[in-house]
MIZAKOL-155260 format. One record per residue (C-alpha): residue in three letters; x, y, z. Coordinates in pm, whole numbers, padded with zeros to 5 digits, always signed. Last residue first. Example, Ala and Ser with C-alpha at 12.3 -4.5 7.8 and 13.67 -1.06 7.14 Angstrom:
BEGIN
ser+01367-00106+00714ala+01230-00450+00780
END
This chain:
BEGIN
unk+06001-08497+20385unk+06174-08679+20685unk+05940-08443+20922unk+06228-08432+21190unk+06475-08278+20943unk+06801-08472+20930unk+07149-08362+21112unk+07462-08511+21022unk+07670-08748+21268unk+08069-08673+21333unk+08059-08602+21671unk+07827-08916+21771unk+08110-09118+21587unk+08025-09352+21274unk+07894-09650+21169unk+07616-09735+21374unk+07450-09398+21301unk+07320-09126+21525unk+07040-08877+21425unk+07087-08542+21508unk+06717-08415+21479unk+06649-08051+21332unk+06244-07982+21378unk+06122-07809+21055unk+06141-07415+21093unk+05854-07254+20933unk+05820-06928+20766unk+05653-07069+20467unk+05409-07271+20664unk+05294-06953+20884unk+05267-06719+20583unk+05097-06938+20421unk+04877-07008+20689unk+04799-06636+20748unk+04698-06627+20347unk+04459-06901+20484unk+04312-06750+20770unk+04229-06452+20542unk+04074-06666+20313unk+03892-06815+20609unk+03782-06516+20715unk+03601-06427+20379unk+03440-06748+20335unk+03292-06736+20720unk+03176-06407+20612unk+03039-06564+20278unk+02838-06844+20534unk+02700-06562+20740unk+02592-06406+20443unk+02450-06660+20280unk+02201-06719+20626unk+02043-06382+20534unk+01740-06444+20741unk+01363-06461+20636unk+01359-06833+20481unk+01539-06940+20834unk+01207-06848+21036unk+01257-06899+21410unk+01560-06774+21567unk+01650-06550+21276unk+02022-06534+21168unk+02090-06264+20928unk+01841-06073+21125unk+01520-05887+21045unk+01305-05789+21359unk+01227-05428+21176unk+01524-05234+21348unk+01781-05500+21209unk+01929-05748+21414unk+02276-05811+21242unk+02497-05718+21540unk+02342-05961+21790unk+02290-06267+21555unk+02647-06225+21421unk+02793-06183+21752unk+02632-06478+21884unk+02713-06677+21559unk+03073-06594+21594unk+03108-06666+21992unk+02939-07008+21939unk+03141-07092+21628unk+03471-06953+21834unk+03377-07214+22081unk+03371-07486+21838unk+03705-07383+21679unk+03848-07393+22035unk+03759-07724+22093unk+03845-07866+21783unk+04195-07697+21835unk+04208-07871+22220unk+04198-08208+22014unk+04492-08131+21814unk+04673-07975+22124unk+04578-08352+22260unk+04807-08478+22015unk+05099-08237+22122unk+05057-08357+22501unk+05068-08741+22385unk+05377-08636+22157unk+05557-08457+22491unk+05879-08662+22501unk+05926-08699+22125unk+05946-08314+22061unk+05656-08200+21867unk+05700-08203+21501unk+05600-08524+21387unk+05316-08582+21622unk+05168-08237+21565unk+05230-08241+21201unk+05092-08572+21148unk+04758-08482+21352unk+04739-08146+21138unk+04776-08315+20795unk+04475-08570+20917unk+04252-08267+21004unk+04325-08077+20673unk+04318-08339+20352unk+04053-08571+20517unk+03871-08289+20655unk+03859-08075+20332unk+03693-08413+20187unk+03454-08419+20432unk+03371-08021+20398unk+03347-08034+20039unk+03113-08322+20056unk+02892-08162+20298unk+02880-07825+20104unk+02787-08061+19757unk+02557-08257+19930unk+02342-07958+20019unk+02119-07990+19663unk+02069-08366+19785unk+01765-08207+19990unk+01533-08175+19691unk+01355-07891+19656unk+00967-07876+19700unk+01015-07605+20008unk+00884-07802+20354unk+00684-07540+20575unk+00817-07528+20904unk+00916-07193+20917unk+00609-07075+20687unk+00635-06732+20592unk+00885-06752+20308unk+00658-07046+20183unk+00494-06872+19876unk+00619-07131+19622unk+00847-06916+19432unk+00976-06768+19780unk+01094-07107+19924unk+01192-07149+19630unk+01440-06876+19563unk+01482-06915+19966unk+01675-07238+19893unk+01870-07121+19586unk+01971-06876+19785unk+02117-07128+20058unk+02290-07310+19774unk+02469-06981+19687unk+02591-06938+19994unk+02667-07331+20092unk+02908-07284+19785unk+03140-07028+19939unk+03134-07238+20283unk+03292-07533+20106unk+03494-07361+19866unk+03664-07187+20165unk+03703-07555+20306unk+03839-07691+20002unk+04115-07432+19999unk+04218-07519+20379unk+04226-07887+20290unk+04498-07808+20007unk+04704-07630+20293unk+04655-07905+20557unk+04826-08122+20272unk+05073-07903+20179unk+05185-07891+20545unk+05189-08277+20582unk+05459-08277+20276unk+05328-08442+19973unk+05373-08773+19842unk+05429-08984+20141unk+05745-09132+20047unk+05862-08845+19899unk+06026-08787+19540unk+05809-08497+19469unk+05682-08553+19085unk+05662-08911+19102unk+05582-08941+19479unk+05245-08743+19361unk+05124-09009+19132unk+05154-09272+19410unk+05051-09040+19724unk+04719-08957+19459unk+04639-09358+19424unk+04600-09566+19694unk+04676-09355+20019unk+04469-09041+19876unk+04194-09215+19715unk+04121-09417+20065unk+04144-09078+20265unk+03930-08921+20000unk+03644-09230+20011unk+03651-09206+20364unk+03620-08813+20370unk+03366-08846+20076unk+03133-09103+20303unk+03160-08917+20640unk+03059-08609+20470unk+02725-08762+20314unk+02666-08917+20627unk+02638-08580+20824unk+02306-08603+20640unk+02148-08819+20918unk+02056-08535+21094unk+01786-08446+20876unk+01630-08795+20841unk+01620-08926+20491unk+01264-08973+20425unk+01121-09306+20325unk+00757-09398+20212unk+00734-09184+19898unk+01108-09277+19800unk+01436-09117+19883unk+01249-08817+20067unk+01420-08528+20160unk+01233-08230+20025unk+01391-07913+20238unk+01280-07740+20545unk+01482-07984+20783unk+01800-07979+20518unk+01817-07624+20589unk+01838-07640+20972unk+02083-07895+20947unk+02304-07717+20784unk+02232-07414+21015unk+02355-07630+21326unk+02547-07968+21249unk+02689-07862+20948unk+02778-07507+21068unk+03047-07687+21284unk+03277-07737+20962unk+03301-07373+20929unk+03417-07318+21317unk+03639-07658+21246unk+03828-07477+20969unk+03847-07152+21151unk+04084-07327+21431unk+04354-07511+21242unk+04521-07199+21179unk+04594-07176+21565unk+04781-07484+21575unk+04981-07380+21269unk+05093-07043+21473unk+05201-07272+21801unk+05361-07517+21648unk+05657-07282+21659unk+05649-07189+22018unk+05657-07620+22099unk+05946-07655+21877unk+06135-07378+22067unk+06035-07509+22401unk+06210-07873+22290unk+06512-07646+22173unk+06583-07524+22503unk+06553-07860+22639unk+06801-08041+22334unk+07064-07724+22413unk+07093-07807+22786unk+06928-07600+23096unk+07094-07374+23359unk+06937-07215+23630unk+06611-07361+23697unk+06758-07700+23587unk+06993-07647+23874unk+07282-07897+23749unk+07302-08274+23750unk+07545-08413+23960unk+07903-08511+23897unk+08003-08144+23937unk+08184-08005+23673unk+07862-07792+23566unk+07885-07582+23845unk+07663-07302+23739unk+07724-06993+23934unk+08059-06921+23695unk+07787-06878+23403unk+07715-07125+23117unk+07432-07044+22855unk+07197-07282+22796unk+06919-07064+22961unk+07031-06806+22742unk+06939-06979+22428unk+06611-06849+22479unk+06684-06491+22384unk+06809-06699+22061unk+06423-06737+21965unk+06522-06866+21596unk+06886-06964+21516unk+06845-07338+21551unk+07066-07563+21801unk+07049-07974+21772unk+06732-08194+21888unk+06895-08528+22007unk+06768-08849+21837unk+06501-09083+21834unk+06603-09170+22216unk+06629-08789+22322unk+06394-08786+22650unk+06569-09057+22830unk+06891-08951+22761unk+06871-08601+22838unk+07109-08585+23137unk+07344-08855+22985unk+07381-08655+22644unk+07460-08305+22842unk+07486-07985+22634unk+07554-07610+22757unk+07606-07359+22498unk+07969-07316+22341unk+07852-07465+22066unk+07622-07178+21993unk+07961-06951+21890unk+07908-06565+21949unk+07761-06648+22293unk+07452-06394+22378unk+07532-06123+22626unk+07368-06188+22954unk+07075-05975+23109unk+06805-06234+23052unk+06970-06500+23246unk+06700-06524+23517unk+06460-06495+23264unk+06634-06804+23027unk+06642-07015+23353unk+06254-06953+23403unk+06138-07051+23085unk+06392-07333+23049unk+06263-07438+23365unk+05901-07414+23266unk+05917-07599+22947unk+06084-07886+23114unk+05827-07860+23451unk+05547-07899+23136unk+05700-08214+22972unk+05703-08372+23334unk+05905-08671+23339unk+06053-08902+23075unk+05753-09158+23007unk+05887-09500+22890unk+05798-09583+22571unk+05654-09963+22493unk+05657-10112+22117unk+05335-10347+22155unk+05345-10727+22098unk+05343-10835+22482unk+05058-10587+22556unk+04818-10724+22284unk+04580-10911+22541unk+04528-10574+22713unk+04379-10398+22374unk+04136-10675+22335unk+04014-10670+22662unk+03958-10340+22680unk+03804-10364+22333unk+03556-10650+22432unk+03418-10393+22725unk+03433-10122+22442unk+03200-10326+22253unk+02969-10429+22553unk+02910-10061+22619unk+02868-09971+22246unk+02569-10236+22206unk+02447-10144+22587unk+02357-09763+22460unk+02127-09845+22163unk+02007-10180+22341unk+01875-10000+22645unk+01777-09684+22446unk+01544-09896+22255unk+01428-10030+21936unk+01332-09752+21687unk+01503-09409+21800unk+01803-09612+21991unk+01873-09883+21708unk+01836-09612+21429unk+02100-09382+21600unk+02297-09682+21661unk+02289-09796+21296unk+02321-09453+21097unk+02526-09178+21322unk+02727-09445+21500unk+02790-09685+21197unk+02938-09349+21010unk+03123-09251+21325unk+03312-09602+21340unk+03365-09606+20964unk+03520-09211+21041unk+03771-09359+21320unk+03856-09652+21094unk+03985-09387+20816unk+04136-09139+21060unk+04352-09417+21196unk+04451-09553+20819unk+04551-09193+20707unk+04772-09165+21021unk+04921-09491+21000unk+05004-09462+20614unk+05199-09140+20784unk+05391-09386+21001unk+05458-09652+20754unk+05765-09475+20572unk+05943-09510+20949unk+05900-09872+20937unk+06161-09996+20633unk+06381-09711+20729unk+06428-09814+21075unk+06479-09486+21326unk+06123-09403+21311unk+06038-09727+21459unk+05685-09806+21411unk+05473-09928+21705unk+05503-09544+21846unk+05247-09447+21596unk+04961-09651+21757unk+05093-09496+22103unk+05069-09140+21967unk+04690-09179+21804unk+04564-09392+22134unk+04711-09161+22372unk+04579-08823+22316unk+04196-08960+22253unk+04195-09204+22576unk+04325-09040+22884unk+04069-08758+22832unk+03798-09000+22655unk+03798-09142+23030unk+03750-08843+23182unk+03451-08705+22965unk+03286-09066+23046unk+03342-09065+23385unk+03182-08691+23415unk+02879-08792+23165unk+02830-09104+23392unk+02846-08863+23717unk+02628-08599+23552unk+02342-08889+23447unk+02386-09084+23791unk+02327-08730+23971unk+02037-08632+23766unk+01865-08948+23888unk+01911-08863+24244unk+01843-08479+24189unk+01482-08608+24070unk+01410-08614+23664unk+01148-08400+23556unk+00771-08516+23561unk+00588-08468+23264unk+00283-08219+23275unk+00001-08405+23168unk-00142-08421+22789unk-00132-08769+22778unk+00060-08939+23036unk+00454-08896+23037unk+00694-09162+23127unk+00804-09252+23459unk+01117-09083+23550unk+01448-09219+23511unk+01690-09404+23739unk+01391-09655+23887unk+01334-09761+23531unk+01616-09990+23511unk+01734-09994+23142unk+01846-09641+23024unk+02015-09563+23381unk+02185-09927+23359unk+02309-09772+23004unk+02452-09460+23167unk+02589-09648+23450unk+02815-09868+23204unk+02933-09607+22997unk+03071-09438+23266unk+03208-09757+23411unk+03355-09823+23054unk+03501-09435+23042unk+03724-09555+23366unk+03847-09884+23249unk+03948-09665+22907unk+04105-09450+23108unk+04281-09719+23336unk+04400-09884+23011unk+04489-09611+22806unk+04683-09435+23069unk+04859-09772+23129unk+04943-09805+22762unk+05103-09423+22722unk+05325-09392+22986unk+05246-09369+23364unk+05423-09052+23445unk+05511-08746+23249unk+05410-08811+22911unk+05127-09038+23018unk+04971-08818+23309unk+05067-08501+23099unk+04870-08633+22807unk+04599-08715+23008unk+04502-08401+23175unk+04566-08225+22821unk+04283-08494+22691unk+04055-08354+22938unk+03978-08020+22783unk+03759-08134+22483unk+03596-08383+22759unk+03483-08066+22960unk+03383-07853+22683unk+03151-08191+22556unk+03029-08193+22935unk+02936-07824+22931unk+02787-07832+22592unk+02571-08171+22650unk+02424-07987+22996unk+02341-07665+22820unk+02181-07841+22523unk+01930-08047+22797unk+01907-07707+22986unk+01765-07529+22676unk+01562-07801+22608unk+01392-07863+22927unk+01497-08212+23045unk+01198-08501+23023unk+01475-08758+23130unk+01354-09004+22859unk+01235-08768+22586unk+01441-08421+22667unk+01776-08618+22793unk+01757-08930+22532unk+01660-08680+22230unk+01975-08471+22338unk+02181-08739+22335unk+02093-08843+22005unk+02401-08786+21803unk+02612-08731+22168unk+02571-09112+22256unk+02695-09307+21951unk+02941-09031+21827unk+03056-09116+22195unk+03018-09474+22236unk+03114-09562+21877unk+03410-09342+21885unk+03560-09507+22193unk+03464-09849+22058unk+03653-09770+21736unk+03928-09647+21905unk+03984-09939+22129unk+03973-10161+21822unk+04222-09973+21660unk+04503-10066+21912unk+04464-10408+21915unk+04384-10408+21557unk+04698-10236+21495unk+04978-10434+21671unk+05062-10644+21411unk+05151-10368+21203unk+05489-10303+21346unk+05540-10367+21785unk+05787-10638+21826unk+05888-10652+22174unk+06008-10311+22255unk+06160-10199+22565unk+06309-09877+22424unk+06592-09711+22640unk+06703-10049+22772unk+06743-10180+22394unk+06855-09862+22257unk+07194-09910+22511unk+07228-10266+22427unk+07262-10173+22052unk+07517-09902+22130unk+07701-10163+22367unk+07705-10365+22121unk+07833-10132+21844unk+08094-10065+22056unk+08252-10389+22080
END
């Protein structure tokens, strides 16, 4: 009888139809089309703004930067809405529709001539876009940023939700899901930077923007069609409010003496039921000053049938939620510099490629912007090799289903990223030596007779590093975050990418300013890369990454995994054991 009641309780808490692998095509289709659109637009959008809307280069670059920054911050808003009110499915659905509207309006502006200025005629000054035409552009980009804010944090968490972590048969599939999520995302990016960019440059912007728009529309239909199959997790109220309540309660009781026995701290299973479906967080010995938020005083009416005033008294589970978020902070910060190093591929590495011989044959030349294909190919190959070969080998030594822990996986990624920037510096020296040997050091746009394939090692190493670090980072956020905050935690992954790009901008600006010599020399010259010291910049990044690696090792050593009290069917709650949430 008790087992039946427990079973009914679980069914009420989690409305589950099927879930599992059968839902993946519906979820992945949404992610593929979102990435096709985002990367297909961004990879060549600078060309669209300058050639079709006749926007000045600096204004076009700032436009993309501003909306790119917005798109990196909106996932926090989307995650908040999903976790607190709407749930992941409905947030994904509405965000996809908003994104679809933005894509449709941008595509129409590329097809209909009245939405863009007339083509340039000869040597005449090109007519810039009118205020109305720019309003359509900005509105489309803003809708795209808002749509991405709902899609990015939710699609990862919603997909992982389809696997029941309390079911041993399904829990082992969660880490595989993250591998294949990133693999599918990588394939869509690869298609975008090759096929879509080719269509935009050679066939037309109408088709180049229209294809991902149509694909996005079909993916929304497919995603909604899978509704009966999904495993739905109900929203459990605002996670930020709970974190703030714990902070306020701990501050109000800051003068209280710490309790000697953690079992005396306040617990309320009924109050925490909606936010502890997968198991309750148990007390940890770190940050004990926050435990005062769960310390019961005479002013706290805990004997009443009503819930306590959560701005004065919180449960141990809610206190541990805040501790979990704080513990993730240092690991989150460690990923920023890897993104900073990775970002150089689209700036200085691309400029290097422009000065090198990119011919595959006498008539075919690799576009400099397509060099990122090597990053994608090596990233995808590493993911497939990791999933099919490396995990099985590592499993023999570690006994872990996932082969190695996500903390070890991230560490390997950091080491490889250090090698990537180290190698990049030596390759830059070789490129400049070739320029000097052929008397091209003063010709900023001259093509140096050295194959562009010398750059492949640094692109490849960045791709391999991303396969280890970024997926490990994503796993870490999902696994170690409180279960009611998983969309928010996934948004932190995208936020680290945003901060990494901003740090890159800051670092480049500082190096450009302070490396300037009185004779006009500079590590990062504005016009002629041959006269710069780009290798010094790469090695500066290498040194910073080495320091970051040491910082990460310390954080990983000191990190305390989120402990959860798992309820088993054959035992009473008070006799149940405690497991680490990482299941490693």
